[in-house]
DSSP file (Angstrom, degrees, kcal/mol; ACC not computed):
  #  RESIDUE AA STRUCTURE BP1 BP2  ACC     N-H-->O    O-->H-N    N-H-->O    O-->H-N    TCO  KAPPA ALPHA  PHI   PSI    X-CA   Y-CA   Z-CA
    1    1 A M    >         0   0    0      0, 0.0     3,-0.9     0, 0.0     4,-0.3   0.000 360.0 360.0 360.0 143.2    8.1  -68.8   85.2
    2    2 A A  G >   +     0   0    0      1,-0.2     3,-1.0     2,-0.2     0, 0.0   0.785 360.0  65.9 -71.8 -23.8    8.8  -68.1   81.5
    3    3 A G  G 3  S+     0   0    0      1,-0.2    -1,-0.2     3,-0.0     0, 0.0   0.687  98.6  53.6 -73.3 -13.5   10.8  -71.3   81.1
    4    4 A D  G <  S+     0   0    0     -3,-0.9    -1,-0.2     2,-0.0     2,-0.2   0.512  91.1  92.8 -94.3  -6.9    7.6  -73.4   81.7
    5    5 A S    <   -     0   0    0     -3,-1.0     2,-0.3    -4,-0.3    -3,-0.0  -0.587  50.9-176.6 -89.8 153.0    5.5  -71.7   79.0
    6    6 A S        -     0   0    0     -2,-0.2     2,-0.3     2,-0.0    -2,-0.0  -0.959  13.4-159.8-140.9 159.4    5.1  -72.8   75.5
    7    7 A F        -     0   0    0     -2,-0.3     2,-0.4     2,-0.0    -2,-0.0  -0.882   9.4-167.6-145.4 111.1    3.3  -71.5   72.4
    8    8 A D        -     0   0    0     -2,-0.3     2,-0.6     2,-0.0    -2,-0.0  -0.830   7.6-155.4-102.9 135.1    2.5  -73.8   69.5
    9    9 A V        -     0   0    0     -2,-0.4     2,-0.5     2,-0.0    -2,-0.0  -0.933  14.0-171.4-109.9 120.5    1.3  -72.5   66.0
   10   10 A V        -     0   0    0     -2,-0.6     2,-0.7     2,-0.0    -2,-0.0  -0.959   9.0-161.6-118.5 129.7   -0.7  -75.0   64.1
   11   11 A S        +     0   0    0     -2,-0.5     2,-0.4     2,-0.0    -2,-0.0  -0.910  19.0 172.4-111.7 105.7   -1.7  -74.4   60.5
   12   12 A K        +     0   0    0     -2,-0.7     2,-0.3     2,-0.0    -2,-0.0  -0.921   7.3 178.0-118.3 145.5   -4.6  -76.6   59.5
   13   13 A Y        -     0   0    0     -2,-0.4     2,-0.9    62,-0.1     3,-0.1  -0.974  37.9-107.3-138.2 152.6   -6.6  -76.6   56.2
   14   14 A D    >>  -     0   0    0     -2,-0.3     4,-2.0     1,-0.2     3,-0.5  -0.752  26.2-162.7 -83.2 102.2   -9.4  -78.7   54.9
   15   15 A A  H 3> S+     0   0    0     -2,-0.9     4,-2.8     1,-0.3     5,-0.2   0.806  89.1  56.1 -59.3 -35.4   -7.8  -80.8   52.2
   16   16 A Q  H 3> S+     0   0    0      1,-0.2     4,-2.5     2,-0.2    -1,-0.3   0.925 109.5  47.2 -65.7 -42.9  -11.2  -81.7   50.7
   17   17 A E  H <> S+     0   0    0     -3,-0.5     4,-2.0     2,-0.2    -2,-0.2   0.870 111.8  50.8 -63.5 -38.1  -12.0  -77.9   50.3
   18   18 A L  H  X S+     0   0    0     -4,-2.0     4,-2.5     2,-0.2    -2,-0.2   0.948 111.9  45.7 -61.4 -49.4   -8.6  -77.3   48.8
   19   19 A E  H  X S+     0   0    0     -4,-2.8     4,-2.5     1,-0.2    -2,-0.2   0.909 110.6  53.8 -64.4 -39.3   -9.0  -80.1   46.3
   20   20 A N  H  X S+     0   0    0     -4,-2.5     4,-2.4     2,-0.2    -1,-0.2   0.901 109.3  48.6 -60.2 -40.3  -12.5  -78.8   45.5
   21   21 A A  H  X S+     0   0    0     -4,-2.0     4,-2.6     2,-0.2     5,-0.2   0.926 111.3  51.5 -66.9 -44.4  -11.1  -75.2   44.8
   22   22 A V  H  X S+     0   0    0     -4,-2.5     4,-2.4     1,-0.2    -2,-0.2   0.925 112.5  44.7 -56.6 -47.1   -8.4  -76.8   42.6
   23   23 A N  H  X S+     0   0    0     -4,-2.5     4,-2.0     1,-0.2    -1,-0.2   0.884 114.1  48.1 -71.2 -38.0  -11.0  -78.7   40.6
   24   24 A M  H  X S+     0   0    0     -4,-2.4     4,-2.5    -5,-0.2    -1,-0.2   0.887 112.2  51.0 -71.6 -36.4  -13.4  -75.7   40.3
   25   25 A T  H  X S+     0   0    0     -4,-2.6     4,-2.5     2,-0.2     5,-0.2   0.910 109.6  50.0 -65.5 -40.5  -10.4  -73.5   39.2
   26   26 A S  H  X S+     0   0    0     -4,-2.4     4,-1.2    -5,-0.2    -2,-0.2   0.911 110.7  49.8 -62.1 -45.2   -9.5  -76.1   36.5
   27   27 A K  H  X S+     0   0    0     -4,-2.0     4,-1.6     2,-0.2     3,-0.4   0.958 111.6  49.2 -57.5 -54.7  -13.1  -76.2   35.3
   28   28 A E  H >X S+     0   0    0     -4,-2.5     4,-2.1     1,-0.2     3,-0.6   0.918 109.1  48.9 -54.6 -50.4  -13.2  -72.4   35.0
   29   29 A I  H 3< S+     0   0    0     -4,-2.5    -1,-0.2     1,-0.3    -2,-0.2   0.739 110.5  53.2 -73.4 -18.6  -10.0  -71.9   33.1
   30   30 A R  H 3< S+     0   0    0     -4,-1.2    -1,-0.3    -3,-0.4    -2,-0.2   0.833 117.6  36.4 -75.5 -30.7  -11.0  -74.5   30.6
   31   31 A N  H << S+     0   0    0     -4,-1.6     2,-0.2    -3,-0.6    -2,-0.2   0.625  93.4 100.5-100.7 -16.4  -14.4  -72.8   30.0
   32   32 A R    ><  -     0   0    0     -4,-2.1     3,-1.3    -5,-0.2     4,-0.2  -0.536  66.6-140.3 -78.4 136.5  -13.4  -69.1   30.2
   33   33 A Y  G >  S+     0   0    0      1,-0.3     3,-1.9    -2,-0.2    -1,-0.1   0.867  99.1  59.5 -59.8 -40.1  -12.8  -67.3   26.9
   34   34 A D  G 3  S+     0   0    0      1,-0.3    -1,-0.3     3,-0.0    -5,-0.1   0.617 106.1  51.8 -77.3  -4.6   -9.8  -65.3   28.0
   35   35 A F  G X >S+     0   0    0     -3,-1.3     3,-1.5    -6,-0.1     5,-0.5   0.342  78.5 121.8-100.1   2.8   -8.0  -68.6   28.7
   36   36 A K  T < 5S+     0   0    0     -3,-1.9    -6,-0.1     1,-0.3    -5,-0.0  -0.500  81.4   9.4 -68.1 130.2   -8.6  -70.2   25.4
   37   37 A G  T 3 5S+     0   0    0     -2,-0.3    -1,-0.3     3,-0.1    -4,-0.0   0.570 100.4 101.7  81.3   8.5   -5.4  -71.2   23.6
   38   38 A T  T < 5S-     0   0    0     -3,-1.5    16,-1.2     2,-0.1    -2,-0.1   0.564  80.5-134.5 -99.9  -9.6   -3.2  -70.5   26.6
   39   39 A D  T   5 +     0   0    0     -4,-0.4     2,-0.1     1,-0.2    -3,-0.1   0.829  42.3 174.8  57.9  35.1   -2.8  -74.1   27.7
   40   40 A A      < +     0   0    0     -5,-0.5     2,-0.3   -11,-0.2    13,-0.2  -0.438   2.3 160.3 -69.4 141.4   -3.5  -72.9   31.2
   41   41 A S  E     -A   52   0A   0     11,-2.6    11,-2.6    -2,-0.1     2,-0.3  -0.985  25.9-158.6-158.5 162.2   -3.8  -75.6   33.9
   42   42 A I  E     +A   51   0A   0     -2,-0.3     2,-0.3     9,-0.2     9,-0.2  -0.984  14.5 174.9-146.7 136.0   -3.6  -76.2   37.6
   43   43 A E  E     -A   50   0A   0      7,-2.6     7,-3.5    -2,-0.3     2,-0.5  -0.998  21.1-143.7-144.6 150.3   -3.0  -79.4   39.5
   44   44 A W  E     -A   49   0A   0     -2,-0.3     5,-0.2     5,-0.2    -2,-0.0  -0.940   7.6-172.0-117.4 123.5   -2.5  -80.4   43.1
   45   45 A T        -     0   0    0      3,-3.1     4,-0.1    -2,-0.5    -1,-0.1   0.426  57.5 -96.2 -93.4   2.0    0.0  -83.1   43.9
   46   46 A G  S    S+     0   0    0      2,-0.4     3,-0.1   -31,-0.0    -2,-0.0  -0.121 119.1  37.8 106.2 -37.6   -0.9  -83.4   47.6
   47   47 A E  S    S+     0   0    0      1,-0.3     2,-0.3     0, 0.0    -3,-0.0   0.507 121.7  25.2-123.0 -13.6    1.9  -81.1   48.9
   48   48 A S        -     0   0    0      2,-0.0    -3,-3.1     0, 0.0     2,-0.5  -0.997  64.4-134.0-151.7 161.2    2.1  -78.4   46.3
   49   49 A I  E     -A   44   0A   0     -2,-0.3     2,-0.5    -5,-0.2    -5,-0.2  -0.932  19.9-158.4-115.2 124.3   -0.1  -76.8   43.6
   50   50 A L  E     -A   43   0A   0     -7,-3.5    -7,-2.6    -2,-0.5     2,-0.4  -0.919   5.5-168.0-111.6 130.0    1.4  -76.3   40.1
   51   51 A M  E     -A   42   0A   0     -2,-0.5     2,-0.4    -9,-0.2    -9,-0.2  -0.968   7.1-172.1-117.3 128.7   -0.1  -73.7   37.8
   52   52 A K  E     +A   41   0A   0    -11,-2.6   -11,-2.6    -2,-0.4     2,-0.3  -0.946  16.1 143.2-125.0 144.7    0.9  -73.6   34.1
   53   53 A A        -     0   0    0     -2,-0.4   -14,-0.2   -13,-0.2   -13,-0.1  -0.965  57.3-101.4-166.0 168.7    0.2  -71.2   31.3
   54   54 A N  S    S+     0   0    0    -16,-1.2     2,-0.3    -2,-0.3   -15,-0.1   0.437 101.9  28.7 -82.1   5.2    2.0  -69.7   28.3
   55   55 A S  S  > S-     0   0    0    -17,-0.1     4,-1.7     1,-0.1     5,-0.1  -0.983  78.5-115.0-154.5 157.6    2.8  -66.4   30.0
   56   56 A D  H  > S+     0   0    0     -2,-0.3     4,-2.5     1,-0.2     5,-0.2   0.879 115.8  56.3 -59.6 -41.3    3.5  -65.0   33.5
   57   57 A L  H  > S+     0   0    0      1,-0.2     4,-1.8     2,-0.2    -1,-0.2   0.889 105.4  50.0 -60.7 -38.9    0.4  -62.9   33.3
   58   58 A R  H  > S+     0   0    0      2,-0.2     4,-2.9     1,-0.2    -1,-0.2   0.879 109.2  52.3 -66.5 -35.9   -1.8  -66.0   32.6
   59   59 A V  H  X S+     0   0    0     -4,-1.7     4,-2.5     1,-0.2    -2,-0.2   0.962 109.6  49.8 -62.2 -47.9   -0.2  -67.9   35.6
   60   60 A L  H  X S+     0   0    0     -4,-2.5     4,-2.0     1,-0.2    -1,-0.2   0.863 110.4  50.2 -59.8 -37.1   -1.1  -64.8   37.8
   61   61 A A  H  X S+     0   0    0     -4,-1.8     4,-2.4     2,-0.2     5,-0.3   0.935 109.7  50.4 -63.1 -46.1   -4.7  -64.9   36.4
   62   62 A V  H  X S+     0   0    0     -4,-2.9     4,-2.7     1,-0.2    -2,-0.2   0.918 110.7  49.5 -62.4 -37.8   -4.9  -68.6   37.2
   63   63 A L  H  X S+     0   0    0     -4,-2.5     4,-2.7     2,-0.2    -1,-0.2   0.903 109.9  52.0 -62.8 -41.0   -3.7  -67.7   40.8
   64   64 A D  H  X S+     0   0    0     -4,-2.0     4,-1.9     2,-0.2    -2,-0.2   0.886 111.0  45.0 -66.0 -41.6   -6.2  -65.0   41.1
   65   65 A V  H  X S+     0   0    0     -4,-2.4     4,-2.1     2,-0.2    -2,-0.2   0.925 113.9  51.8 -69.1 -43.3   -9.1  -67.4   40.0
   66   66 A F  H  X S+     0   0    0     -4,-2.7     4,-2.4    -5,-0.3    -2,-0.2   0.938 109.2  48.3 -60.1 -47.2   -7.8  -70.0   42.4
   67   67 A Q  H  X S+     0   0    0     -4,-2.7     4,-2.2     1,-0.2    -1,-0.2   0.884 109.5  54.7 -59.8 -37.4   -7.6  -67.6   45.4
   68   68 A T  H  X S+     0   0    0     -4,-1.9     4,-2.1     1,-0.2    -1,-0.2   0.922 108.5  47.2 -61.6 -44.8  -11.1  -66.5   44.6
   69   69 A K  H  X S+     0   0    0     -4,-2.1     4,-0.9     2,-0.2    -2,-0.2   0.843 110.9  52.9 -66.0 -38.4  -12.3  -70.1   44.8
   70   70 A L  H >X>S+     0   0    0     -4,-2.4     5,-2.9     2,-0.2     4,-0.7   0.918 109.1  48.5 -62.2 -43.8  -10.5  -70.6   48.1
   71   71 A V  H ><5S+     0   0    0     -4,-2.2     3,-0.9     1,-0.2    -2,-0.2   0.912 110.2  50.5 -63.6 -43.3  -12.1  -67.7   49.6
   72   72 A K  H 3<5S+     0   0    0     -4,-2.1    -1,-0.2     1,-0.2    -2,-0.2   0.694 110.9  50.0 -67.3 -18.3  -15.5  -68.8   48.5
   73   73 A R  H <<5S-     0   0    0     -4,-0.9    -1,-0.2    -3,-0.5    -2,-0.2   0.479 120.0-109.7 -97.9  -6.6  -14.9  -72.3   50.0
   74   74 A G  T <<5 +     0   0    0     -3,-0.9     2,-0.5    -4,-0.7    -3,-0.2   0.726  69.8 141.6  86.7  22.6  -13.7  -70.8   53.4
   75   75 A V      < -     0   0    0     -5,-2.9    -1,-0.3    -6,-0.2    -2,-0.2  -0.886  52.8-119.9 -99.0 129.0  -10.0  -71.6   53.1
   76   76 A S    >   -     0   0    0     -2,-0.5     3,-1.6     1,-0.1     4,-0.2  -0.366   6.6-137.7 -67.4 136.7   -7.7  -68.9   54.4
   77   77 A L  G >  S+     0   0    0      1,-0.3     3,-1.2     2,-0.2    -1,-0.1   0.712 101.8  71.8 -66.2 -19.4   -5.3  -67.5   52.0
   78   78 A K  G 3  S+     0   0    0      1,-0.2    -1,-0.3     3,-0.1    -2,-0.1   0.636  85.0  68.0 -67.6 -12.6   -2.8  -67.6   54.7
   79   79 A S  G <  S+     0   0    0     -3,-1.6     2,-0.3   -67,-0.0    -1,-0.2   0.650  96.6  62.4 -78.8 -17.4   -2.7  -71.4   54.3
   80   80 A I    <   -     0   0    0     -3,-1.2     2,-0.4    -4,-0.2     0, 0.0  -0.771  66.0-158.4-112.4 153.6   -1.1  -71.1   50.8
   81   81 A E        -     0   0    0     -2,-0.3     2,-0.4     2,-0.0    -3,-0.1  -0.983  12.6-162.9-132.9 119.8    2.3  -69.6   49.9
   82   82 A S        -     0   0    0     -2,-0.4     2,-0.2   -19,-0.0    -2,-0.0  -0.832   2.4-163.4-106.7 144.7    2.9  -68.4   46.3
   83   83 A G        -     0   0    0     -2,-0.4     3,-0.1     1,-0.1    -1,-0.0  -0.421  36.3 -72.3-106.8-172.5    6.2  -67.8   44.7
   84   84 A D        -     0   0    0     -2,-0.2    -1,-0.1     1,-0.1   -28,-0.0  -0.595  56.5 -96.1 -85.6 145.3    7.1  -65.9   41.5
   85   85 A P        -     0   0    0      0, 0.0     2,-0.4     0, 0.0    -1,-0.1  -0.278  42.4-158.6 -58.5 141.2    6.3  -67.4   38.1
   86   86 A K        -     0   0    0     -3,-0.1     2,-0.2   -30,-0.0    -3,-0.0  -0.954  19.7-113.8-126.0 147.1    9.2  -69.3   36.5
   87   87 A Q        -     0   0    0     -2,-0.4   -32,-0.0     1,-0.1     0, 0.0  -0.486  27.0-165.7 -67.3 146.3   10.0  -70.2   32.9
   88   88 A S              0   0    0     -2,-0.2    -1,-0.1     0, 0.0    -2,-0.0   0.471 360.0 360.0-118.7  -7.9    9.8  -73.9   32.4
   89   89 A G              0   0    0      0, 0.0    -2,-0.0     0, 0.0     0, 0.0   0.483 360.0 360.0-144.3 360.0   11.4  -74.8   29.1
């Protein structure tokens, strides 16, 4: 019977690998020449990841670096959800 069936979708990610990817991204944007003077940063609060920079394009560049680090660490990009950049001040 169809009434007795169920299907559960579980989304799990390795929090340690996610934290490592955030830390590696932070190091890279501090050291890369194209991020000098942009005040670019990334931080993880445990439930969300906040990326800051002085322009929308720089935030998207930080996102690109972060996604690259996630893939290298074996974390699926389907486990994150990104929104559009927003002005903060």
